[in-house]
Each structure stands twice: as structure tokens, then as C-alpha cells.
N, C-alpha and C positions, 0 to 999 in steps of 0.2 A: 378207810374209804376209796378207792380208787380214783383217780383224777378226773377221770371217762365219768365216771357219777357225779363227784360232784359240777360236773362242768354240767352233765342230763337235768341235774335238780337246780341249778341255775338258771337255765334257758329256760325251763318252765313256768318257774317265777319267773320273771320277767313276761314272760306272754299272759303266763294268770291275773297279773298286774295290770295287765291293760286291756285286759278282758277275751282275751283268745284261748280254744281251748285247742289242746297242741297234740294232732295225731300225730303216729310211731312212727313214719314213715317220714314223715316233714320235721322232726325230730333228728332222725339219722341224716335229712339234708344240712338240717343247719349242722349239726357237728362238723361235717363233712368241712363247710364255710368255717366254720367257727377257728377251726383247726390250722386254718392256715394263716393265720392270725398271731400268732405263738408268747409276741408280750403283751397282747392287749390282754393284761390283768384286770381291765375295768366293763369288759365286756360292751366297748363302745359300737363294734363292728357289729354288735347283737342290737345295740338302740337303733342305728342307725336302720340295718334292715326292715325295725320292727316300726322308726316313723315311715319305710317306704310302704311297708301292708296296710298302713295306715289310711294311706291316703288311696289306695286301688283296691283295698281289699274291705268288701262291706259284709261278711258272714263273718262272727265268733266261732268259728270252724278251720285251722287252717290242718290243709293236707299239701304232699308233697308238690302237688302241681302250681300250688299257690306261692308257695316260695320259689319252687326248679326255676324258673324266670326272672325272680328279679334277687334273686342273687350270680345269674349269671350274667345278669346287665352289672349290678356291684361290681363287680371280678372285671363286666366288659369281654366277656366270654360271650357274646351274643352268637356266635359261628361255632358254638360248643356243639361235638357229634353229636349222635345219639346215641342212649342208654340204651343195653343191650336187652334182650327178650326176657333176664329174669331179674330185671328193675321194679321198685316198689310199686310200676305203675300192675304190671300183670301180678304180682302177689303182695299184698299186704298183711300183717299184724296186728290187730289190735285188740290191743292191752283193754282190760274192763274196769280198770279206771280214770281209762281214757274215751269210753262209750259215753257220748252225748247222752243230755237230761231231755224229757221232755213229758210236760206234764198237758192232759188237757183239759181247755176252758170248754167249760158247759154251754155259758152264755151266749161269749163267741163263734162257738161248734168251732175251733183250731188247735191246734198243740202250738204251745210256745217253749222257749227254748230256757233253759236254769242256763245264765252267766255265767253265775257268779262260782266261786268256787265251794265243794263240799268236802262237812270236815267228816272223819272217818266218827267221830265220837259226836253222834247226834241229838238236837234235844230230845223231848219226850214226845216233841207233835210230829218231829220224824216220823214215829211210828205210825203213829194216826195216820200220816201225810201216803206212809208206804199204803196199807191201804183201802184209800181215799182214789188213790191211782190207779195199783189192780185194778179196779173196778170197775172208774172210769174208762179205764182202756178199753174192757169189753165190751163196756156199754156201748159207748160209743161202736163199736163196731157192728152189736147185733140193733142198732136200730139201723143198719143198714139191711139189714137179712129179711128176706119175702115178709116169711111165714112171720115176722116180729116186727115188722116196722107200722107205723100209723097210714090206714092207708089215705090217700090224697082224696079219694072218690068213697062215691058209697061205697061197705062192703062185697052186697053184693054184687057191683058193679067190675071188682079184682076178680080173676083168674086164677088166684091163690088165697086158702085160707089162712085168715086172719087170727094172728092171736095175739092182742093186746096185752104190753107189759102192765100191771098195777104196783104202782106203791105199796110196799108192806105196811106202812100207815092207815093206806086206807080201807085194810081191809076189816079194821074195824065199822066202817059204815058198807060196806058192800055182803052183799049174801050171792054164797052159788060159787062154781068154780072160776076161778083165776090164777093167771099165771103171773109168776115172783121171779126175781132175780136177787139172790142174795150172796154175799161170805158163808160158808157155815161156820158156825163158831160157840165153843163151848162157856158157854157162863156162866155156867152151875158146875158142879162134880155128875155129869152123867145124862148130863140135861144138855141137846143139842138146838141150836139156834142161828136161825136164820136171815142175814143182816144186809142194809143198803144203806143209802145216805139219810135215810128217814127214819126208820124205825126198827125193834127186831122183832120175832115174835116166835116163841117155843117151835117145833115141828117133830114131829112121826112119821117115820121112814120107811116102821115095819113091811109098810103095805106095796110102799113104793115099786115101778116099774122102773127100772131104772138102764140108762143105755149104755155102752163100753167105755172103761174107762173104770178109776180107781177114785171114790169119790172118800176123801180125807178132810177130816179139820183146814181150814184155810182154802178148800179147792173154793170156786164161783160156781154156780146151777142155775139152771131154769127150772123149776119147780111149779105144777101145775096141783093143786089143791084145789081143798075146802076147808073153809073156819068152823071148828067146834066150836058146841059151846061152854068148854074148861079153855079156851080161851087157846088152843092149842093150833095150827094148823097140818091137817089131814094131807098128806104130800102123797098124789095119787103118781104119777108120772114125772120122771124130773132127768134129767142130763145137764151136760154143759151146752155153752153157749157156741152155737154155730160155728165152726169153722171157715174162714170170707179167704175163698181163688189168693194168693200173693197181686198178682196184675188188678184183679178187683180194689187192693187198698194201696195200691201206691199208685193206682188211677185217684185216687182217692185224699194224697198225699202224695202228693208227687216232689214240693218245695220241700223235705221233710229228708232228713240226715241221719236217719234212726240206728244206719247201722255202725255207723261212724267210721264208716271208710272215705266219703266227699261224694257231694251232689259233682252231678255228670247232668251236662245237655242231654236232648235228644239224640243228637249227632254223632258225641260220645257213649255213648251206649249203645248203640249199633253198631259204630266199630269196634267195641270189646269186644260184645256179643258175638261176630266175625272171627277174632283174634281167638275167644275161646272155644269158638268149634274148629278152628283148625291146630288146636295144640292136644293133637291125640297125641303123642308123644309123652305130656307130661301125665308125671304118676304119682300119687303121693301114700307110703308106704305109712302105714297108724300101726301104735306100738301101745299096748296100757298094760302096767303094773312089771317094772323093769330092776329087778333085787339086783343092782349093783353088788352087796355083799354077800350074792348064790355066785359060786365059781359055775354053779350047771348050767345056771341064767345066763349066764356072762358066756359060756362055748356057745350055749344056741341063739346068741346076740351075733355071736362074729361068725358062725353060719346064715345067717341071715346076710350079713354086708359082706358076706362072700359072693353068694348068690349073685346081689345086685351088684357087687363090683363086677361082674363080670358080663353083665348082659348088656347088647347092643347100647341101645338108650337110658342112662340111671336115673333115678326120680331124681325128681326134679325138689321135692320136699319129703324130710321123714320128720312125723311126730312121735314124738318121748314121750307118754303119760304115764306120772308116777300111779302108785307107791316108789320111788327108787330106793325105797330099802325093805328087807321085810320085818323090819321090824317097829312101831311106832316109833316116831320122833318126838316125843315129847318131854315133858321135867327129867324123868329118869332116862333118859337114853345119853348113854354121854360117851358115845364113840363119834363126834363130829367128824373130831381130825384123820378118823378114818375111814369117811365119808366120802368126804373131803379127796382124799388117796384117789379113789375110787370112782370119783367121776375122771377125777385125772388121767386114770386105767381110762378110762371110755375115751377121753379124749385123745388118746394117743392108739387106740386101737380103731377109731374114726382114720388117724393121721394115715392110718398102716393101708389103708386103703383111698390110693389117690385120686381116681374117678368121682373116689362119691365126695370126698375133701373138697374139691376143684369147683365140683359142678352143680351139688346140690345143698341144699339146707336143713338145717335141725331145728326144732321149734322142739323145746323143751315145756312144758305144763307139768306143775307138783299137784301129787295125789290128793286123799284124803288127813291121811297122817305122814306126809313129811313134812320136812324143817320150813315151821315157818309161825308168825305170831299166834295165833290160833286158831281153831275150824272154823270159824263164821267162814261165809262166804258172801264177795267173791275172793280166794285167795292170793295174794300179793306172789310175784313169781320165787324162785327159789334163790335163797339166801347167796348178793353176790360169792361170800367167806366158802362156801362150797365149792361153788362152780369157776374161781378163779384161771384156777389152773386148764379146764377146758375152752376156757377162752381165750386165751393163748394160745394154745394148739389147734383152733375152730374156731378162726374170728366171724364167721357167718352164725355161727349158733345163736338161737336168738332164745330168751327164757323168757317166756309169758305168763298172766296169773291163767287162774283158773274159774271159770269160764275164759275161753279167750274167742276173738273172731277172727277167721283168714279172709281176703275175701281176694277171689283169682277169678280176674278180669271183672267179671259182670256177676259171677256166683260167688255169693255169703255162704261160708259154711261156719259151723260154730261148734268148738271143741269144748269136752264139760267131763269131765273124770271124777264120778260117786257114784257110791253104791247106793243108787236109785233105788232100782226095779225092789231089793231086799224090804230096804223102810219105808217102801209105798206100799209093799202089803201090809207090812203089818202094821199101817198106818189107816186102812180101810176102814171107815164105815158100816159100809154093808157091801156083803159079801160080790166083788167084782161080779157082771152077768154073763152066761155063757150060751149068750145065744146069737152075738155073731163071730165069738170069736170063744179059745180057751186059752190063747198064747199069750200070757203073762207080759209079754214084751211089746205087744202091740198096743193091747190096754197101758200100757206107760206113754209108747211114743201118741194115743188117742188123746191121754190126759194131759201131757206138756203142751202137745199144739195148740189144742181147745182154749188150754189155759194163759196160752201166751209164757208161758213162763216155762225153765228147766227145772227148778224145787219149787211147787206150792204145797210142800212141806209145812204144819205147823212151824211156827219160831222156834216152841220149844223144844223140839225134835233136831233142827236146823236151820241156825242162829242166821240171821245175815242183814248183813251192815245196812242198814235204814237207811243212810242217802246215799247209796250204790245198789237200790235193789232193779233197779233200771238195766244195768247192767245184764240180768237174767233173762230180760224179757225175750221172746220173741216174737216179737211183733215190728214187720212185717213176716210171717214166716217163711225162714232160711231156705235155700234151696237143699242145703244140707244138714244134718245134726251129727256130729256123731257123739255117744251116750259110750263111755268107759263106763265100764262094769265090769267086776268078777264072776258076774251070770256068765252064761253060754252064750259064745258071738252068737249073732243074727240080726238080720238086714230087713227092713220094711218099709214100705212108699206106701206112701200118705197124702192123699189131700198137693198131691205135687212136690213134698218136698220127700227127701233121700236121709233113712234113718236108719244107723244100725248101729252094733258094739264086736267091736274087736275083740273082746274077750280080756282074759289073763295069759300073757303071755309066759311067766313065773307058773305056772304054775298046770293053765294047757296047752302051752305051746302054742297059741293061734295069733295073727296076726290082720290084716285088711290090704289089701293094694286096691287103693280109690284112684278111679280114672274121674277128676273131673269137664275132661272135657266130652262125657258122656254119662256123667252121673252115674258108671259102671263101679260095681261095688264086685270086688274078689275075695272073697272067705281064704282064709288062708292057714297051711300053721303043718308045719316040722314032723 
């Protein structure tokens, strides 16, 4: 393990021991600070920083802005010059394992932040909590929806038709059509049930009229129907919980940092929004499936880099999403040393483009078949063994998790590399509705935004680390979602969110140029 990696882990451990959740950009600031004390083997400088932080910082989340002022004070650098616009304040990458976790308290009607450390191997109760927290998150969102909220006055006085949601347990004593909300589960082979926090009931979807989306096991739905004499709930109409406007969500929860980029004052938000609008020259270039062991793919990638090297303003960020090898990097894969050399070759190729190397940043996100401890989500960053040579050549390369989050000024962007479209279609319990759209990608976007979750597949289809399920949440709905999928490239704008798939660069030679200031997506191909 490199000395930098050891130092990172040591700093993170010290902050965790004092109850702090350290952001990626803050860790970079602290590393620079610690490097100024090469003889400090005991980490006394970090302890001093923590002592000062405890006196002035009340939140459990620590970002770059929180520590920068303290570091300047400790170094006697009150008059330090401003950082360039490419600093962490304009672009921050948030690893999935550093996303803060919040749980909803239905009694106090508020979210509570989980401050203690989260083990990778959770106890059995963590699996139960995963489903409960998903349900509670959507339940509190639905409680603000006009058509499903309990009326404050007589229903006849309301301008909206009110559909009060009943608990599943209450269906035993009630007759007639009722609305219920629950997660679809298969408690017995071939028999599907709807579960909420009170009970479960077998459902019949054969006559149901459904809305847009992929209805799979594990998705949470709102269903209108009636109990039959045989104890089965006959569903007449069903759909996903209504999507809430991002601004409405933020207004309800303005004090929480769900995304992990740090909380901002109203004045800071306005200032960053203005800077974001002015950043018209910033471009993100996103490529998915870059097979480094395929010479043809390397030649195509060099053509792309040559093209952007010659433009007037080079892209501010390149996002390289896996898979980085044409073969799965599983237990039978015996070419890790060769793959390491190929990453080094990629680093040298980038180094041969001096304008890109100097002015662009490079973000690497692993794919579902890349090297790693397992296929479970979220996936950790690519192993240091593979990327060491590239890091030495390209110091501003960032290796993050899958999924990962990027904050550009005020804009929240989520990157996720997974062949999700095919797997969601295969897992459907009923044929998707074609009433509103026949576009499968739109069905996918509709599903994940309404579920407020990147991967609502059954856990047996796609395992998820129980204690880190929150890192796949889409709440509040981000401005942009990038779904790296091997299917055809496509863009969809829905509910104020821009969602696109850059396509497979290795098979289709496709990629995307994204302009964050205007949320403009340019589908590109060689």
C-alpha cells in the first residue's frame, strides 16, 4: 500500500473516531496540510486540526470549506490567495462510501443523520432496515402529494380529489375500493404480495391498469383495488409514488445534506448558481466501456483525445466509465499485470496531450465486470495496484466508486455504470404500459426517479451492501443522472432531471459531450 493511501486511511480513521464524516474534497485539503509536516509520524498536526474543528464546527459532516479556514489559521496564512476556479468549490467528487446516511423518523417527522461508522458486513437487521428506510423515504414524500395527503378540511371543500392511503392491515375490516402503498415481494414461489410496515397481502395484477415504468419485485407502488373473499387484493390501478419537484423537496428539507456536497447558506447558493451560469465554456466528456486490452478501442480513444486537444477551450472533465477490459475481471482472470500496463499506457497517451493533462481532470468509475472485491453495489474504486502508474503520470486523475456523485457549483450529477435496462426489462412482473411511451429508456428513467433509487432490482438479482443502500438514493432528485449502459445511447428529460446514456464506446464508438451550465447533452460518435 502506498504512503499516500496509508495517510488517507489514517486521517479518515482519526476523523471517524471523533464522529466526523469526512468529504472527499476535505480529505484532499487535509492531505496537503499533513504533507507540510513530514516528520509528524504521530499525526499531531491532524489532532491539532481536529481540536480546533471541534470548537468551531457543529455538523458531523466536514467539507473542504470547513477545514480550509482552520488550516490557513494554523499555518498563519490568513492572507492566502484565492484558489483558481478549478478548485474543489467548483467541482467536487463524492465517493459512494462517503455519502451521509439519513433515516426518517415518522414520529418526529424529521430525518436523523447516522453518525457512527457503517460496517460493510451488516447484521441481519440491516437488511430489514434497508426495505423499511426505502419505504419511509417514499411514504413521507407521498404525504406531501396533493392527491394522497390527508385533507386538513372536509374533502368536499378541497379543489383536489383526495385518495387517502389505507394501511394493508386495515383491509381486513374495510370493504370497497381502497388505495394502499407497499413494496412488491415474492413471499411464496409464484405468489406476489404487497407489504407495508403493518402487514402483507397477496395481490393479483392480472387485471391491473398500470402507469409508465418497470414493475419489478422490490419496487414500491401505490395500488387501488378491492379485497376479494379469498383474501387476495385485486389491483385495479397501480403506479409508482408521484414524483416531487426538486425545489419542493429542498424547501421541506433545506437543512439536510443528502447529496454529500456540504450544506450551503442561501447567499452561497445564489452565488454558486450565478457562477454556474457563467461557466459556459465548461464541458464534461463522458465515455463508457473503454476496453484497454483492445487496440482498436485505444486508437479510437486517441482520436477523441486528439480532437479535444485542438479545441479552443479543452473540456474541464473527462469521465471514463468501465468496463476497462473486454473480459470479466473475475477469479479466472489471470492478466492483472497486463491490465496494469494498459492503464499505464493510457496515462502516457493522456500525457501526450499537454493541454488536456494540464487543464482537464480525469474521473475513472469502475464497471460491473471490472476488478474489485465483488459485484455488489456500491462498488469501490479501481484497485491502486492497477492504477499506480497512471496516477504517477496524471496526478489530477480521480478514481471513485460506482455509483459516484459530482457537484459542479450548485448542480448535482450522479454517475452510474450498470447494464440496468436489460436487467430491469427481464425482471418485469407485468408487460410495461405503452399508453404514454414505447421507449424503454424512458420507462427506466421514470422508474428510478419515482423510486428515488438507482437500482430497484431484487437483491438476488443485484446484491447491495445493506448498510450503504442510501448511496444509491436519488433524493432529492438530482439535476442530472448519467446511466452508463451498453444499450443504445439516448437522452431523456423528465421532471426537471436530465438523464442520458453515453452508449458503449468500445462497441458503438459513441460518447457524450455535456455542458453543465445549460444541461445541454450532445450525443456524439466517431
